[in-house]
Structure formats: structure tokens, C-alpha cells
C-alpha positions in Angstrom: 0.0 0.0 0.0 2.8 2.4 0.9 4.6 1.7 -2.4 1.4 2.3 -4.4 0.8 5.6 -2.5 4.3 6.7 -3.3 3.8 6.1 -7.0 0.5 7.9 -6.9 2.1 10.9 -5.2 5.0 10.9 -7.7 2.5 10.9 -10.6 0.5 13.8 -9.0 3.7 15.8 -8.4 4.6 15.3 -12.1 1.1 16.3 -13.3 1.1 19.5 -11.1 4.5 20.4 -12.4 3.6 19.8 -16.0 0.3 21.8 -15.6 2.4 24.7 -14.1 4.9 24.6 -17.0 2.1 24.6 -19.6 0.3 27.4 -17.8 3.5 29.5 -17.7 4.6 28.7 -21.2 1.2 28.8 -22.8 2.3 30.8 -25.9 4.9 28.2 -26.8 2.5 25.3 -26.4 0.0 27.1 -28.7 2.4 27.7 -31.6 5.7 25.8 -30.9 8.0 28.8 -31.5 10.9 28.8 -29.0 11.0 32.6 -29.1 7.7 32.6 -27.2 9.3 30.9 -24.2 9.1 33.2 -21.3 11.9 33.5 -18.7 11.2 30.9 -16.1 13.3 29.3 -13.3 12.6 26.3 -11.2 11.6 28.6 -8.3 8.7 29.9 -10.4 7.2 26.4 -10.8 7.9 25.6 -7.1 6.0 28.7 -6.1 3.0 27.7 -8.3 2.9 24.1 -7.2 3.8 24.6 -3.6 6.7 22.1 -3.8 10.4 22.7 -3.0 12.8 23.8 -5.8 14.7 20.6 -5.3 11.5 18.5 -5.9 10.8 20.4 -9.1 14.4 19.9 -10.2 14.1 16.1 -9.6 10.7 15.9 -11.3 12.1 17.6 -14.4 15.3 15.7 -14.7 15.4 13.1 -17.5 11.7 13.7 -18.3 10.3 14.6 -21.7 7.0 15.9 -23.0 5.7 15.1 -26.5 3.9 18.0 -28.2 2.5 18.5 -31.7 5.8 20.4 -32.4 8.2 17.7 -31.2 9.6 16.0 -28.1 11.2 18.3 -25.5 13.0 17.7 -22.3 11.2 19.5 -19.4 14.4 21.4 -18.7 14.0 23.1 -22.1 11.2 25.3 -20.8 13.4 26.9 -18.2 15.7 29.8 -19.0 17.2 32.9 -17.3 16.1 36.4 -18.3 17.5 39.8 -19.1 15.8 43.1 -19.1 15.4 44.9 -22.5 15.4 48.7 -23.0 11.7 48.8 -22.4 12.0 47.2 -18.9 10.5 43.9 -20.0 12.1 40.6 -19.1 13.0 38.5 -22.1 14.5 35.0 -22.2 18.2 34.7 -22.8 17.1 32.1 -25.5 15.6 35.0 -27.5 18.9 37.0 -27.2 20.9 34.0 -28.3 18.7 33.6 -31.4 19.2 37.2 -32.4 22.9 36.8 -31.8 22.9 33.8 -34.2 21.0 35.9 -36.8 23.4 38.8 -36.5 26.4 36.5 -37.1 24.7 34.7 -40.0 23.9 38.0 -41.7 27.3 39.7 -41.2 29.8 40.5 -43.9 32.1 37.5 -43.8 35.1 39.6 -45.0 34.5 41.9 -42.0 32.9 39.9 -39.2 31.5 41.6 -36.1 33.6 41.5 -33.0 31.9 41.1 -29.6 31.8 44.9 -29.0 30.1 45.4 -32.4 27.7 42.5 -31.6 26.9 44.1 -28.3 26.1 47.4 -30.0 23.9 45.6 -32.6 22.0 43.9 -29.9 21.6 47.2 -28.0 20.2 48.8 -31.2 17.6 46.0 -31.2 16.7 46.8 -27.6 18.7 44.1 -25.8 21.0 45.5 -23.1 23.8 43.0 -22.7 27.4 43.5 -21.8 30.2 42.6 -24.2 31.2 39.8 -21.7 27.7 38.4 -22.0 27.9 38.5 -25.8 31.2 36.5 -25.6 29.6 34.0 -23.2 26.5 33.5 -25.4 28.8 33.2 -28.5 30.8 30.5 -26.8 27.6 28.6 -25.7 26.4 28.8 -29.3 29.8 27.5 -30.6 30.3 30.7 -32.7 34.1 31.4 -33.1 35.6 34.8 -32.4 35.5 37.3 -35.3 39.0 36.7 -36.5 38.3 33.0 -36.9 35.0 33.7 -38.8 36.8 36.0 -41.3 36.7 34.8 -44.9 39.3 36.3 -47.2 38.2 37.4 -50.7 39.9 35.6 -53.5 41.5 37.9 -56.1 40.6 37.0 -59.7 
């Protein structure tokens, strides 16, 4: 009986956690676009469900959810946030996506250095430090500017 109760409680904790995640990330679950993910940390879900942060962490570890847009680990829905120039909190995932777009669109003969990428993000309303740009660039496996440079071949 004790074992069955423990399994039942585990299932209920998982369901509460998943409901809270879906509630918090509703826009993502409606359209599947990762840019709609809101900044969310384990503490936010712990507050909603009434469980401890460590419980939420354990519940989300090695668990996946199947959606109409694909299969995602539960940890995918958690991200830190930064504040944009309008004072709104945006997911660091959104900033990383913009950073990738900036690098993809740059002139390969004159790639943007971290300071220039910082300024480009600032112009788009994302206030991040040059060190943060370098950190995100490393996370995204984007080489430094000098290693991205392509030399024009003379004909």
C-alpha cells in the first residue's frame, strides 16, 4: 500500500509540475515557436505548485514531453532572463537567437567582434554586456571574429 501511494504521489507531483509549465509557457504550447518561451526558473514552478525547488528539479530531470511540435526535455522550458530597454524581461534564449541571426547576416570579410555585436543587440533593444555576448557566443559555438573571417579571393 505504501509503495502504491508513493507512485500515486509521484504521478500527482509530475502532473502538477507539467500543468504549471504549460500554464507558464502557454504561448509556446500554442504555436511551438521557441521565441515565445518566457523566462522561467525552477523557483517559479515551485511557487505555483507549492513544492520545494529541489523537488521540481528532480521531477524535471530526465523527463520529456511530447507535443505536436516535437519532443522536448522538461528542462528546455526553463531559462534565465535579461531586461530589455523597455524594462520587460526577455528570455536569454531570445537574445541568443538574435545573436545567431546577426552572425549569419554579417559580412564574412569583416565579421563583427563582440563589441560590435553588443552594439547591434543594443540597437535591437537588448541591453547586454560585451562579456555576456562573448559567453553566449561560446555557448552557441560561434568562433571569435578573426576565426570567422573569410578572405576574398582575387581573380
